Structures are given as C-alpha cells and as structure tokens.
N, C-alpha and C positions, 0 to 999 in steps of 0.2 A: 588854958585847957586844950586848945589846939596843939600847943607845943607838946603837951603830955601825950596826946593821942599819936602824934607823929613819932615820938620816941618809942612808944609801945609797939607800933607797927614795924618800926625799924628793928626792934629787938626780936620780934617774932620771925621776921624774914631771916635774920642771922641764925636763929635757932633751927630753922627748917632747911638750911643749906645742905645738911648731910642726910636728909630723908630720901630713900629710894622709892620713887613712885612706881617703877617697873622692875619686877624680879628677874634676874638673869637666869638663863637655862643652865641646868646642872649637866656638865659633859658626861658624867658617869651614867646618868639615866638615859641619855641619848644612845650611848654605846650599848647598853643592855637591850634597848629596844631594837637596834640594828641586828644584834646577835640573835634575838628571838625570831625576827623575821627571816633571817638567813637559815636558821635551824628548821623552821616550818617548810621553807622551800626545798631544802635538802631532803627532809623526810618524805615530802610529797613525790619527789623524783624517784627516790629509792622504792617506795611502795608501788609506783607506776611500773618501774622496771621489773619488780618481782611478779606483779600480777600479769604483766605482758608475757612473760615466759619466753618460749621458743618461737621465733617468727619463721615465716616461709623462706627466709634467706638462710636458715640454719642447716647444718649438716650433722646427722646423728653419728656419734662415735660408737661403734659396736664394742670396742674394748672397755670403754669407761662408762657406757650407758648415759653419756651426757651429750649436750648439744653445743656446737660452736657457731657463734653468730658470724654471718658473712655479709650482713647488711641490715638496715633498719626495716621494720615491718609494722604495720598498724595492728593494734590489738583487736581481735575479733571476739574473743571470749576470755573469761578470767579463769584462774587456776582452780577456783572452787567448783566450777562446773566440771572440769576435768577430774577433780578428786571424787566427785559423786559418781561419775561414770566408771572410773577405775575401781572404786569400791564395790559397785553393784555387779561388776563382771569379774571380780576376784583377781585383778591385775596387780602385779608387784610394781615396785617403784620404777624399774627400768622399762617395763612394758608400758607404764603410764607415760613416761617420757617419749617413748617411741610412738605411741598413739597420738600424743600432742604434735610430734613432728609430722605425722601423716596429715593431721588436720591443718597445721600451719602451712605445710608445703602446698596445699591446695586452697588456702584462704577460706576454710570452712567457718561460717558464721554461727551455725546452730548445730553443734556436735550431737546433742541429744536427739534431734530429728534424724540425723544421719545414722545413728546407732539403731534406730527403729526401722531402717530401710536397708536390707542386705544388698540390694542392687546399687543403691547410692553409696553405701559403705565400700563396696568393691570398686566402684569407680575411683574413689579417692585412694584406696590401697594400690590400685593399678598404676596411678600416676606416681605414687611413692616408689613403686617397683621400678618404673622407668627412670625415675630420678636417680635411684641408687645405682642402676646399671650404667647410667651416663656419667655420674660424678665420681664413682669409686676409682681409686688409683691403681688397683690391681685385681686380678681374678680372685685371689684369696680374700680380699676385702669384700668383693661383690658377694661371694658365696656366704661369708659369715653374716653380713648384714641382711641378706635375703632369708637366711635361716631364722634370724630374729623376727623379721617382718612376718613370715609365714607362721611361725610359732604363735605370734600375737594374734594373727587372723584366725587360726584354729582355736585358740583359747576363747575368743569372742564367739566363734561359730558354735562351740560346745555349750556356751552359757545359756541358761533358760531365757526364753523370750526372743531369741534371734531365730530368724528363718523366714518369717513373713509369708508362709505358705497359706493359701486359702483352703478352707475345709469344704469347699464346693467340689463335687465330682466333675463339674464342667471344666475344672482347671487341670484335670489329669491329661497329660500330654500323650500323644500317640507314641507307641513303643515303650511306654513306661513299664519297667519290670514290676511284677506283682506276685503275690503268693495266694493261690486259691485253696481255702481250707474247708474240710468237711470232717468233723470229728478229729480223729487222730491222723487223717490223711491230708497231706499238703502237697500242692503241685506248683512248680514255677511256671508262670505264664507271662504274657505281655498284653497290655491294653491296646486294642486296635481302634476302638471308637468309644467316646464318652459323651452322651447327650442327656442332660437332665438326670433322671433317675434310671437311665438305661446304659449299660456298659457291655461291650463285646470284647472278649478276650480269646486267647488261644484255646484250642481244644486241649485239655490237660492230658498228660501222658504219664504212665507209670515208670518205674525204674528201668524197665526193659525197652522203653520207648514206644510202647503200645498205647494208642488212644484210649482214654478212659470214658466210658459211657455213664453220664450222670443223668438220672431221671428228671423229668419236668416237675417243678414244685419243690425240689430238694433245697433245703436251707444250706447256704454256704457263707463263708466269710472271705472277703477280698482285702488283702493288706498291701500297702505300697508306700514308697518313700518319694517325696518330691525332689526336685533338683537341689533345693536348699536343705536337704537331709531331714526334713520334718516328715514324720510317719503318720499315716491314717489307716483306719480299717472301717469297714461297714458290713452289715449283714444284708443278705439278699436271697433271692430265690431263682432257681434255674428256669428260664423261659423255654429254651430249646436251642437247636443248632441253626446257624445262619451262614450264608455265603458272604465273604468279604473279598476285597481286592488282594488280601494276603492268603486267601484260602478259607477253609471252614473255620467258623468261630463259634463261641459259646455266648449266648445272650443271657445277661443277668439283669434282673430288676431289683432295685433297693429303695429304701425309704428316704435316702438322702441325708440321714443322720450319721455324721462321721465321728469316730472315736480317735483321739490322739494316741499315738504309740510312743514308746520310749524313743527319744531322739538319738540318732547316730552320733557317735563321738566326732567323726570326721565327715566332711562333705565328700560325696561320691559322684563320679561323673561317668556317663556312658561313653564308651570309646570303641575303637576298632583298630587295635595296634598289634602288629605281628610280634611274636616273642618266641624265644627258644628257652627250654628249661632242662635242668639236669638234676638227677637225684643226689642228695647230699647225705652222707653217712657220718656217724660219730665214731671215732676211734680212740680208745683209751691209750694214753701215752705210756702208762705203766711205771713212770718215774716217780710220781707222787700220788697218793691216794686222793688228795684234795685238788690236784691240778685239773684244769679244764680239759675236756676231751678235744681232740683235733678233728676239724671238719674235713672230710674227704669228698671231693666233687667227682662223681662218676663221669666217665668220658662219653657215655651214650647220650645223644641229644634227642630231645622231643620238640616238636613244633606245636604251636598253639596260637590263639588270638585272644588278646585281652578284651573283654566285653564291658567291664566297668572297673574303676580304680579309685582309690583314695590313698592317703599316706598311711592308712592302717591296714590295707589289704587290697585284694582284687579278685575278680572272677575271670577265669579263662576257659575257653572252649578248646578241647583237644580230642584226638582219636586215641590217645595213649591211655592205658589202664593204670590209674594212679590210686594208691591206697590212702585211706584217711590216716592222718598223722605223719605222712611222709614229709621230709624237709626237701625244699627245692631251691636251687639257684636259678633265678629267672632273669633273663636278659631281654629287655624290651627295646624294640626299635622305635625310639622316641621321634626321630625325624630322619630325613635322608642323610644327615651328616653325623649323627651321634646316636648312642644308645646308653641305657642305664641298667645296672644290675642290682638286684635286691635278694635277700634271703627270706624265704617264707615257709610256712607249714600249712598243710592241707587240713581244713576244718571239716569239710563235707564234700561229697561228690553227688551230683544229680545227673541222671541220664538225660541226654538231649537227642531225641529221635532214635532211629534204629542204630545209628552209628555215632559214636562220640559221647562226650560228657561235659558238663559244666563243673569245673573244679573251683571251689571257694577257698581262698588262701588268706591267712593272716601273716603280715610281714613281721619278721623277727629282727631284721637288721636292714636299715635303709641308710646308705652313705649320704653325706651332706649334699653332694651335687644331685644325687637322685631325689633326695627330699625336696630340693628346690624345683627340680624339673617336674616332678609329680604334682607339687602344689601349684605351680604356675599353670599346668594343664587343667587341674581340677577347677581352679578359680577363674580360668580363662584370661590370665594376665599376659600371656605370651601371644595373644591374638592381635 
C-alpha cells in the first residue's frame, strides 16, 4: 500500500511541473498605462498654459494684438475672470488682451476689484504707459501702442458703473465748474465752498457780463461733473450773498439729495494752458461735386487759455469775438518743449465778465500724437 501511495504522489508531482502559480505581466497593458499617464500630464500642462495667459514679462504687439512672452510669470487670475470683465465693458478681443497685459504687467491679483476703483485702475494703466514708453523700439511704435492703451482706458471710462464719484456734496472740490439753473436761465459758475448742505458759488453773470441779482428763497438747480466725469445735480434755495476769499459769492442751501446726470463720454480735466487759434474756412474745389472741400486756415491769430480739456473737446477763454459754428485750428502749448494742434468747432459761447468769453469747442480731428498727449494729461499719466 505504501508503494502505491508513493507512486501516486510521484505521478501528481510530475503532472504539476507545468502549472504556473504566478501570472506574468502583459507588456501591452503596461505600455497602455504609461501612455495614459503621459497624456494626462500633457493635458494638465496645456490647460495650465492656456489659463495662465499673458504674464507680466509679456510685451503687447500693437500690430497683431497678441502678446509675446519674455519670461515666466506666476498666474494671478484665470482667463474666465478676464472674459467676464471684457464682456461687461463691451471690450473686443484685442482690447481684452491689452487689458490682460495691463494687469499682468503690474501683477494684479484681483482685476474685478481694480475695475471698481478708478484711482487704482489708473495706477496700473500709468505703469503700463511707462512700460510702453521704456520698452518700445521706435517713436512710431510708442505712439501706436499708446493710442491703443488710451482708447481702451476711454472705453472703460465711458462704460456704466465706472467713476467712483461720491454723491455727497462734501466731495465737491473747490473751483469745480458748475451750472446754476433757474427755469430757462443757466449761468456758468464755480464752487468756492461746500460744507454739508451749504454751498457757495460765484455770483452768476448774464451774457453781457453783468452780475445777476437772484432773490432770497428762489429755487435753483446746481449741476456739476466730478473729476472722474460723473455728473450730479441738486435742487436748492438762494440764501443770499456772502463775502469769500475769492470775492462776493452766492450762498445756496439744499437738501443733500443728489441726482445723477448722464455721464460724459470722456474724462475732462481742469487746465491752464496757453493756446493760439485760427479760423478755418471750407473752400469748394470745383473739380468734382462729391469731392471733399478744402480746409483753408486764416492767417490771423487769436490768443486764449485752455480752461478744461478732454479728447472730445475743450473750453478756452479769449477776448476774441468768435461765432457759434466756427471751425478753429487750435495750437496748444503742451509744455515748454512741444505743442499740439487740433481741429475743432465752436458749440457755444458764454460771456465771462465784462471782457472776454468762454468758448466751448468740440474736436473734429485729433492727430495721433495730440490724442496721446491730451489723454496722458487728462488721466495724469505724464506726472
């Protein structure tokens, strides 16, 4: 019996010599796994690059509207945030890329907060302005890129919700231009003092420059624009005349309830710039009926002073008698070394004192360099 068991065990061992107790790895399965892992890594890298966008080491190309990377930069915000901002402000694709360049150039972490604060927004635009001046290879490139930068800033400025102006009368700065209204009569004045619900303005004058006497208790409306181009008006009553450091003034009391006015298209800035201007006439060429008339600049020169300016127009004070509708070539002494010339048309004329007038002008043609000079002055980027 033992012999039989020994033979049976020997037979079973011989039968199990070819049995595989451990299964070998399939090389094809391992290769597929490696490929999947590599694909996941590559996709992650691509998505990261796309979302990172343009970094602060980028330079914006004005010709192609694209950006060229000059060095790695950490991502501060994703492209979806910028897309929301661009959509809400009506920016096109090139403007959106330029806005991203402005933010990346200054390592902005929260662009939505910046867009709600005009002063903070201007700080970042000013640094982009300086970067463009410093890194551009030619004056032609500088001027073109600055045109794009200021066009973007003006688009944002004109959009609803930008301005950040307070509706409190306590925020009205001294010498802020305003319009005092009573029925159909409107007088340009300046604010001399603003405290709570009390405001002191110039004594209004009529078209001949004669002071206008307004009785106590008369209901009036005062309208004004802040430096960020946001307009307000309020209703009040005449309290009487008072003496100020600027001379006689008109004391007005109001309830403090401000009404928002339609916002100006362009930011306007108070200024005191000398200028010379010439009348411009249109001369028909007579060659073709549809041909544009020729502009003839008169040789007689008039002097004036720019009192406020935007890229859309200006107001100047002059002793010359200028008619509404007149076209003017205006040469502005921008600084000691340069000047700029624009073509404008007179919209209205207000008398200012017994001698002189305030001429309100809409610009018809602003050359590229003048556009950049006026914009940098208005936004304060050249300071």
